[in-house]
Each structure stands twice: as structure tokens, then as C-alpha cells.
C-alpha positions in Angstrom: 134.6 38.2 77.8 132.3 37.7 80.5 134.8 39.1 82.9 135.0 42.2 80.7 131.3 42.9 81.0 131.4 42.2 84.9 134.2 44.8 85.2 132.6 47.2 82.8 129.3 46.5 84.8 131.0 47.4 88.2 132.6 50.6 86.7 129.0 51.8 85.3 127.8 51.1 89.1 130.7 53.1 90.5 130.1 56.3 88.1 126.2 56.2 88.7 126.9 55.8 92.8 129.3 58.7 92.5 127.0 61.1 89.8 123.9 60.0 92.3 125.8 61.4 95.5 127.1 64.4 93.6 123.2 65.2 92.5 121.6 64.3 95.6 124.1 63.4 98.5 125.8 66.8 99.0 122.8 69.5 98.4 124.0 72.5 100.6 121.1 74.0 102.5 121.2 77.4 104.3 121.4 77.0 108.1 121.4 79.2 110.8 125.3 81.0 111.0 125.7 80.7 107.4 127.1 83.4 105.5 124.7 83.7 102.3 124.7 85.6 99.0 121.3 86.3 97.5 119.9 88.0 94.4 116.5 89.6 95.3 113.5 91.8 93.8 111.3 93.2 96.5 108.3 94.5 95.6 104.5 95.3 96.7 101.4 93.4 96.2 100.7 95.5 93.2 104.0 94.4 91.9 105.4 97.7 92.1 109.3 96.9 92.7 110.7 98.8 95.6 114.6 97.5 95.5 116.4 95.0 93.6 119.9 93.8 93.4 119.7 91.7 90.4 122.2 93.2 87.9 124.5 94.2 90.5 126.4 92.8 93.8 125.0 89.7 95.8 123.5 91.0 98.9 125.4 89.3 101.6 124.4 88.5 105.3 124.7 86.0 108.1 121.3 84.1 108.6 119.8 84.2 111.8 122.0 87.4 112.7 119.1 89.8 112.6 120.7 91.2 109.7 117.4 91.2 107.4 113.8 91.2 108.2 112.4 88.1 109.6 110.2 87.0 106.8 113.4 87.3 104.5 115.5 85.7 107.1 112.7 82.9 107.3 112.2 82.3 103.9 116.0 81.9 103.0 116.7 79.1 105.9 116.8 75.6 104.3 117.1 77.2 100.7 119.7 75.3 98.5 122.1 77.2 96.4 120.7 78.2 93.2 117.5 77.6 94.5 114.8 80.6 93.7 111.8 81.3 95.7 108.9 84.0 95.9 107.8 84.7 99.3 105.2 87.2 100.6 106.4 88.7 103.8 103.1 90.3 106.0 104.0 93.6 107.7 104.5 92.0 111.1 107.1 89.9 109.9 109.0 93.1 107.5 109.0 96.3 109.0 106.1 96.0 111.4 102.8 98.1 111.3 102.7 101.7 111.2 103.0 103.0 114.9 100.9 106.3 115.1 103.1 107.4 117.9 106.0 107.9 115.5 103.7 110.3 113.4 104.2 113.7 115.3 103.8 117.4 115.2 107.0 119.4 115.7 107.2 123.4 115.8 108.9 124.4 112.3 111.2 126.8 114.2 112.8 123.7 115.2 114.1 123.2 112.0 116.8 125.7 112.2 116.6 127.6 109.1 115.7 124.5 106.8 112.8 125.1 104.3 110.2 122.2 105.1 107.9 121.0 102.9 105.9 117.9 102.0 108.2 115.2 101.4 111.2 116.8 103.0 113.5 113.9 104.6 114.3 115.3 108.1 116.1 114.0 111.0 115.7 114.0 114.8 118.4 112.8 117.8 115.7 112.3 120.3 116.6 110.0 123.5 120.3 109.6 121.8 118.8 107.9 118.4 118.9 109.3 115.0 115.8 108.9 113.5 114.6 110.0 110.1 111.2 111.1 109.0 109.7 112.3 106.2 107.0 115.3 106.3 103.2 114.5 105.7 102.1 118.2 106.2 103.0 121.5 106.9 101.4 124.7 108.2 102.6 128.4 109.4 103.6 126.7 112.7 104.0 123.0 112.8 105.3 120.3 110.4 103.6 116.7 111.0 106.6 114.0 110.4 106.3 110.5 110.2 109.3 108.8 111.7 108.0 105.1 110.9 110.4 103.1 108.6 109.2 103.7 104.9 108.0 100.4 104.5 106.0 99.9 107.7 102.4 98.9 107.4 103.6 97.0 104.0 102.8 93.3 102.9 106.2 92.6 101.0 107.0 90.2 98.2 110.6 88.7 97.5 111.7 87.1 94.8 115.3 85.3 96.2 117.9 83.2 94.4 120.7 82.0 96.7 123.9 82.1 94.8 126.4 81.4 97.5 126.5 79.7 100.8 129.2 79.7 103.0 129.2 77.4 106.4 130.4 79.8 109.2 131.7 77.1 111.5 
């Protein structure tokens, strides 16, 4: 009878060791180079949501490959599978500050028969780069166009949930 208790004790210890290993010993965390899948909601500091993929397909990217804004990349680094985090990202780690040099006056006759009004999205192919801008003001001869990224100058808040981590090694 005593041997039976010893065997049961050994089995219990082995089962507990295996359970503890799976609970604590094999926690996968995001590392540079990993392919990561996340759900996120992005909002402004006032709570207004500007983008979210919750309820649709996860967003996939390679950690550390400059496929996201710096603050998002830094927030996800070290997160574990199914972990959720809320992070506030200042403008300098998001889309940068507003650059006044990217707010320019363009003659309206440069827009080739297009009606230009406040809020219109226009493109410019200056220096071989395709830029999109938003018309801020117009008058009879010129349009003031902002070519900054739409979220430039904004502090952003993201709620992030890691739903997949795939090692890229």
C-alpha cells in the first residue's frame, strides 16, 4: 500500500511539473524578426477612434522591420501571445510633428481642370515621390495644401492584442 502512495506521488509531481512547464516555461514573447498578428484600436487622446481592425482580419507585420510606426513596434516588442496592452504614443514616435514646409501654396491652374475645394485630396509627384495632400484653403488663384501625414502632430493611443507570433528564424 505504501508503494502505491509513492507511485501516485511521483505521478502527481510529474503531472504538476509538466503543467507548470506549459503554463510558465514556454511563454512565447515577440522578438525582433518575428511575424506578429495583432488586433488593435487606434484613438486620439480624447477617445475618438481613428482606425481599428477588431472584428476583421488581424494586422500582420514583421517586428523590427519598420512596417509600423516606431511607438507601435516598441509596444509590441516583448508582448506575449494573447496579451492585451494599451499604449500612448507621442507624435515623435508616430507620424512625427507637423512640418510647416509641407504646407504649401499651389496655383489652382496647376490642378488641370479639377475643381479644388477645402477638404479635397490631391496628389503631387514632386522629386519622383508621390505625395497626397489635403486642401486647407482656396482663393481665386491658389490652394493651400497640407502634405503632412494625416496623423502628424497627434499623440495616439492604441489598444493592442497579440493573437499570433511566428518565429522568422
